[in-house]
C-alpha positions in Angstrom: 29.4 141.3 153.3 27.6 142.2 156.6 30.4 141.3 159.0 32.3 144.5 159.7 35.7 144.6 161.5 37.1 148.2 162.0 40.8 147.4 161.3 43.4 149.9 162.3 46.7 148.1 161.8 50.1 149.2 163.1 52.2 146.1 163.4 51.9 145.5 159.7 53.4 149.0 159.1 56.7 147.9 160.7 59.6 146.8 158.5 59.3 143.5 156.7 61.9 141.7 158.9 59.3 141.6 161.7 57.0 139.2 159.9 56.0 137.3 156.7 52.9 138.6 155.0 50.7 135.8 153.7 47.0 134.9 153.8 45.6 132.0 155.8 45.1 128.7 154.0 41.5 127.9 153.0 39.7 125.0 154.6 37.2 122.5 153.2 33.9 123.1 155.0 33.9 125.7 157.8 31.2 125.8 160.3 30.8 128.4 163.1 30.9 126.8 166.5 30.9 129.9 168.7 31.1 133.6 168.4 31.7 135.9 171.4 29.2 138.6 170.9 30.1 140.5 174.1 33.8 140.8 173.1 32.8 141.7 169.5 30.6 144.5 170.9 33.6 146.0 172.8 35.8 145.7 169.7 33.2 147.5 167.6 32.7 144.4 165.4 29.3 144.1 163.7 28.6 140.4 163.3 27.3 138.8 160.1 25.5 135.7 159.3 26.9 132.4 160.7 28.0 131.2 157.2 29.8 134.4 156.5 31.5 134.5 159.9 32.6 130.8 159.4 34.3 131.9 156.1 36.2 134.8 157.7 37.1 133.1 161.0 38.3 129.9 159.3 40.6 131.9 157.0 38.7 131.2 153.8 37.8 134.9 153.3 40.1 137.7 154.3 38.0 140.6 155.5 38.3 144.1 154.2 41.0 146.1 156.0 42.9 143.1 157.2 46.7 142.8 156.5 47.4 139.2 157.3 50.9 138.2 158.5 52.8 135.6 160.6 55.0 137.2 163.2 58.7 136.4 163.7 60.2 135.6 167.1 62.6 133.1 168.8 62.7 131.9 172.4 64.0 129.6 175.1 62.0 126.4 175.2 62.4 124.6 178.5 65.6 126.6 179.0 67.2 125.9 175.5 67.4 128.7 173.0 65.8 128.2 169.6 67.0 130.9 167.3 63.9 131.0 165.1 60.3 130.2 166.0 57.5 132.5 164.9 53.9 131.9 164.1 53.9 128.4 162.7 50.2 128.0 162.7 48.8 131.4 163.2 48.0 134.5 161.1 47.5 138.0 162.5 44.7 139.5 160.6 45.1 143.0 162.0 44.1 145.2 164.9 41.1 147.1 166.1 40.6 150.0 168.6 37.6 149.1 170.6 34.8 151.3 172.1 36.8 151.2 175.3 39.8 152.8 173.5 42.0 149.7 173.8 43.9 148.3 170.8 43.7 144.6 170.2 45.1 142.0 167.8 42.9 139.6 166.0 44.7 136.4 165.2 43.6 133.1 163.6 45.2 130.1 165.3 45.3 126.9 163.3 45.1 128.7 160.0 47.7 126.7 158.1 51.4 126.6 157.3 53.7 129.6 157.4 57.4 130.1 156.8 57.8 129.4 160.5 56.0 126.1 160.6 59.2 124.0 160.8 57.7 121.0 159.2 54.4 121.2 161.0 51.0 121.2 159.3 50.0 124.6 160.7 46.6 123.3 161.8 44.8 122.8 165.1 42.4 120.2 166.1 39.1 120.8 167.8 40.2 119.8 171.4 42.8 122.5 172.0 40.7 125.1 170.3 37.7 124.5 172.6 40.1 124.3 175.6 41.6 127.7 174.9 38.2 129.2 174.2 36.7 128.1 177.5 39.8 128.5 179.7 40.8 132.0 178.3 37.2 133.3 178.7 37.1 131.8 182.2 40.4 133.6 183.0 38.9 136.8 181.8 35.8 136.3 184.0 38.1 135.6 187.0 39.5 139.1 186.5 43.0 138.0 185.3 44.6 139.6 182.3 44.4 137.2 179.3 44.0 136.8 175.6 40.4 136.2 174.8 38.4 134.1 172.3 36.3 135.8 169.6 35.3 132.7 167.6 35.7 129.0 167.1 35.2 127.3 163.7 35.2 123.7 162.6 37.1 123.2 159.4 35.5 120.1 158.0 39.0 118.6 157.6 40.9 115.9 159.4 44.0 116.9 161.4 46.5 114.1 162.0 48.2 113.8 165.4 48.3 110.3 166.9 45.3 109.6 164.8 42.7 111.5 162.7 41.0 114.4 164.6 38.5 117.1 163.6 40.2 120.3 162.6 39.3 123.7 163.9 40.5 127.4 164.0 40.4 129.7 167.0 40.2 133.4 166.6 42.2 134.9 169.4 42.2 138.5 170.6 45.2 140.0 172.5 46.5 143.4 173.6 49.3 142.3 171.3 51.3 139.2 170.5 54.6 140.8 171.4 56.7 138.3 173.4 60.1 138.1 175.1 61.1 136.0 172.1 60.1 138.9 169.7 63.0 140.9 171.3 65.3 137.9 171.6 65.4 137.1 167.8 66.7 140.6 166.9 69.2 140.7 169.8 70.6 137.3 168.8 71.0 138.5 165.3 72.8 141.6 166.4 70.1 143.7 164.6 70.2 146.8 166.8 68.1 148.9 164.5 65.2 146.4 164.5 65.5 146.0 168.3 65.3 149.7 168.9 62.3 149.9 166.5 60.6 147.1 168.3 61.3 148.7 171.7 59.8 152.0 170.6 56.8 150.2 169.2 56.2 148.2 172.4 56.5 151.3 174.6 54.1 153.3 172.5 51.6 150.5 172.4 51.7 149.3 175.9 53.6 151.5 178.3 53.8 155.1 176.9 55.0 156.3 180.3 58.1 154.0 180.2 61.4 155.7 179.7 63.5 153.8 177.2 64.5 150.1 177.2 65.0 149.9 181.0 61.6 151.6 181.5 60.0 149.0 179.3 61.8 146.2 181.3 60.5 147.7 184.6 56.9 148.0 183.2 56.9 144.4 182.0 58.3 143.2 185.3 55.5 145.0 187.2 52.8 143.6 185.0 54.1 140.1 185.1 54.5 140.1 188.9 50.8 140.9 189.2 49.9 138.2 186.6 51.9 135.4 188.2 50.4 136.2 191.6 46.9 136.1 190.0 47.6 132.7 188.5 48.8 131.3 191.8 45.7 132.6 193.6 43.4 130.5 191.4 45.6 127.4 191.2 46.4 127.9 187.5 49.4 126.2 186.0 50.4 127.5 182.6 52.4 124.4 181.7 54.7 125.9 179.1 56.2 129.2 180.3 58.8 129.4 177.5 60.0 132.9 176.6 58.0 132.8 173.4 54.9 132.3 175.5 55.7 135.2 177.8 53.7 138.3 176.9 55.1 141.9 177.0 51.6 143.2 177.8 51.3 141.1 181.0 48.5 138.9 179.6 48.1 135.2 179.9 48.9 133.9 176.4 49.2 130.5 174.7 46.9 128.1 176.5 48.5 124.8 175.5 48.9 122.1 178.2 47.5 124.5 180.9 45.4 123.3 183.8 43.8 124.3 187.1 44.7 122.3 190.2 42.2 120.1 191.9 44.0 118.7 194.9 46.5 121.2 196.2 50.2 120.4 196.0 52.9 123.0 195.2 54.8 120.7 192.8 51.8 119.9 190.6 52.5 119.4 186.9 50.1 118.4 184.2 51.9 119.3 181.0 52.9 116.1 179.1 56.0 117.8 177.7 57.3 119.2 181.0 59.2 116.0 182.0 61.6 117.9 184.2 58.8 119.6 186.1 60.3 123.0 185.2 56.9 124.7 185.0 55.3 123.2 188.1 52.8 125.4 190.0 55.2 126.6 192.7 58.0 127.2 190.1 56.1 129.8 188.2 57.3 132.9 190.1 60.9 131.8 189.7 60.5 131.0 185.9 58.9 134.5 185.5 62.1 136.0 186.9 64.2 133.8 184.6 62.2 134.9 181.6 62.5 138.6 182.6 66.2 138.2 182.7 66.2 137.0 179.1 64.2 140.1 178.1 66.8 142.2 180.0 69.6 140.5 178.1 67.9 141.3 174.8 67.0 144.9 175.6 70.5 146.0 176.7 71.9 145.0 173.4 70.5 148.2 171.8 72.2 150.5 174.3 75.2 152.4 173.2 77.1 151.0 176.2 75.5 147.6 177.0 77.8 147.0 179.9 76.6 150.1 181.6 73.0 148.9 181.3 73.7 145.6 183.0 73.7 147.1 186.5 70.3 148.8 186.1 68.8 145.7 184.4 70.1 143.5 187.1 68.5 145.7 189.8 65.2 145.6 187.9 65.2 141.9 187.6 66.3 141.2 191.1 63.4 143.2 192.5 60.8 140.9 190.8 60.6 138.1 193.5 59.7 140.6 196.2 57.1 142.3 194.0 55.6 139.0 193.1 55.5 137.8 196.7 53.8 141.1 197.8 51.2 140.7 195.1 50.8 137.0 196.0 50.3 137.8 199.7 47.7 140.6 198.9 45.7 138.1 196.9 46.0 135.3 199.5 45.1 137.6 202.3 41.9 138.4 200.4 41.3 134.7 200.0 41.3 134.5 203.8 39.0 137.5 204.1 41.8 139.9 205.1 42.2 143.4 203.6 44.8 144.9 206.0 48.4 143.9 206.5 49.9 142.6 209.7 53.0 140.7 210.6 52.3 137.0 210.6 50.0 137.0 207.6 52.5 135.1 205.4 52.9 132.4 208.1 49.1 132.2 208.4 48.7 131.6 204.6 51.6 129.2 204.2 50.4 127.2 207.3 47.0 126.7 205.7 48.6 125.7 202.3 50.9 123.2 204.0 47.9 121.6 205.8 46.0 121.5 202.5 48.8 119.7 200.8 49.1 117.1 203.6 45.3 116.5 203.6 44.6 116.3 199.9 42.4 119.3 200.0 40.8 120.6 196.9 42.3 124.1 196.2 39.3 125.9 194.8 36.6 124.3 197.1 38.6 124.7 200.3 39.0 128.5 199.9 35.4 128.9 198.7 34.3 126.9 201.8 36.0 129.3 204.2 33.2 131.8 203.8 30.6 129.1 204.4 32.2 127.6 207.5 32.6 124.3 205.8 36.3 124.3 205.0 37.2 121.5 207.5 35.2 119.1 205.4 37.9 119.5 202.7 40.5 117.9 204.9 41.2 114.1 205.3 42.0 115.0 208.9 39.6 117.9 209.9 41.6 118.4 213.1 44.4 119.8 210.9 42.1 122.6 209.9 40.8 123.1 213.4 44.3 123.7 214.7 44.8 126.5 212.2 41.3 128.0 212.4 41.8 129.6 215.8 44.6 131.7 214.6 42.6 132.7 211.5 39.5 133.7 213.4 41.7 135.8 215.8 43.2 137.5 212.7 39.7 138.3 211.3 38.6 140.1 214.5 39.4 143.5 213.1 38.2 142.9 209.5 34.9 144.6 208.6 33.4 142.1 206.2 35.6 139.1 205.7 32.8 136.9 204.1 32.3 139.4 201.3 36.0 139.7 200.7 36.4 135.9 200.5 33.5 135.5 198.2 35.0 138.1 195.8 38.4 136.5 195.9 37.5 132.8 195.8 35.7 131.5 192.8 33.1 128.8 193.1 33.8 127.5 189.6 36.9 126.9 187.6 37.4 125.0 184.3 38.2 121.6 185.9 40.4 119.4 183.8 38.0 116.4 183.8 35.1 118.6 182.7 37.2 120.1 179.9 38.1 116.6 178.7 34.5 115.5 178.9 33.6 118.7 176.9 36.1 117.8 174.2 35.0 114.2 173.9 31.4 115.4 173.5 32.3 117.9 170.9 34.3 115.4 168.9 31.1 113.3 168.8 29.1 116.3 167.7 27.6 117.3 171.1 28.5 120.8 172.2 26.1 121.0 175.1 28.8 120.9 177.8 30.9 123.5 175.9 28.0 125.9 175.9 27.2 125.1 179.5 30.7 125.6 180.8 31.0 128.8 178.8 27.9 130.2 180.5 28.7 129.0 184.1 32.3 130.1 184.0 31.3 133.6 182.8 30.2 134.2 186.5 32.7 132.2 188.5 32.3 134.0 191.8 28.5 133.6 191.9 26.8 130.8 193.6 25.0 128.7 191.0 23.5 125.8 192.9 21.8 124.4 189.8 25.4 123.8 188.4 26.9 122.4 191.6 28.0 119.3 189.8 30.6 121.4 188.0 32.2 122.2 191.4 32.8 118.5 192.1 36.5 117.4 192.0 37.2 114.4 189.8 36.5 110.9 190.9 39.7 108.7 190.9 38.8 107.4 187.4 38.3 110.9 186.1 41.6 112.4 187.2 43.5 113.9 184.3 47.1 112.9 184.6 48.5 114.9 181.7 47.5 117.7 179.4 48.7 118.2 175.9 49.6 120.9 173.3 47.7 120.9 170.1 50.7 120.6 167.8 
């Protein structure tokens, strides 16, 4: 075996109530679609031959040093608590400590049934695997904390959803897969010992400077405030911000019905399962606070005097909106070429966004065009931009290099929904050209790439993606 993964597992050393140990289920005819050599290098992984890697990253062969398991957690799904969820179609192979000193999980997604599958088949089809591969790697290139994609493998099997679809497995890498729901399940069961053990583990792994449960709550709040602001700054809509999809590490996790906006509107929703528009673009900061409150509720259960912890937890949670808004304003100032802070900046940003919403402006292209002097072309009524521009130019008078700031804050390329759908359709037909092209272009999203300008084009009316879907 030439593929070498330097496992150093810690989660598997926790007590058995945290997981179910089992191997992934074998597949019929695995074929390697993609392997992320840059990520593998950071993780200290020595790649093998394509056939061998297909065997490992499909789940057919468990590599030496792995300790495969499915993690237990619960969570609120669209506001309703489900007492037991867990990895219903994923297996954590183990962890590595990379050349950068960072510990990372390696997880197979779509690797078969587990005790938490709840009647599901435990499999994934090719479309969601490729979507998560491309979008998570694009998010990384945008500089936003995220899980990453190490490999994608076709299984040679058919997965049944509304019809037969080609099966696939994604190998996902994360700082950890600890979620708010990981804490909720033990709090709901009244298992104080496991809750304390989990809290100690989370602090040691992610926030060693945190002081106890409330210190962990504060650290998660700060990380998530920055993350949500980052999402908003690139027009990203997670689509399913349930507490079981809310990472303790502050990474973007679980790319299901996610999407990037084309035309800007604050109430944009793509997720086919979000019928109440709970997770619309503009609602994401509020939902993050709601999720943090659920973490607080779980964490205080381990305190000797839970009632005494309510006041401190409430103070921590109530501080989140202001922290998120401050992070949001810093990012949107940069999108306008502004590095200093002045009164009136919030109004300047919101005035532009309001005009964009009224004029069907493309979110990404409008901000990118600011540095090029072409933003007015993104408005159905250019006079609406002209009326705002005077105030903006006056604000830029004291800024040293606004164009450079804007180019560093406003990507030229995002994973546009219609291109993702086109990529999936091609791959299902056996053509991976657009998958590889998108992967290459989105690896440098802030760089002008005129030869790929077609990927900057918003969708034509007939190309607009009305809804995005989970892979289950």
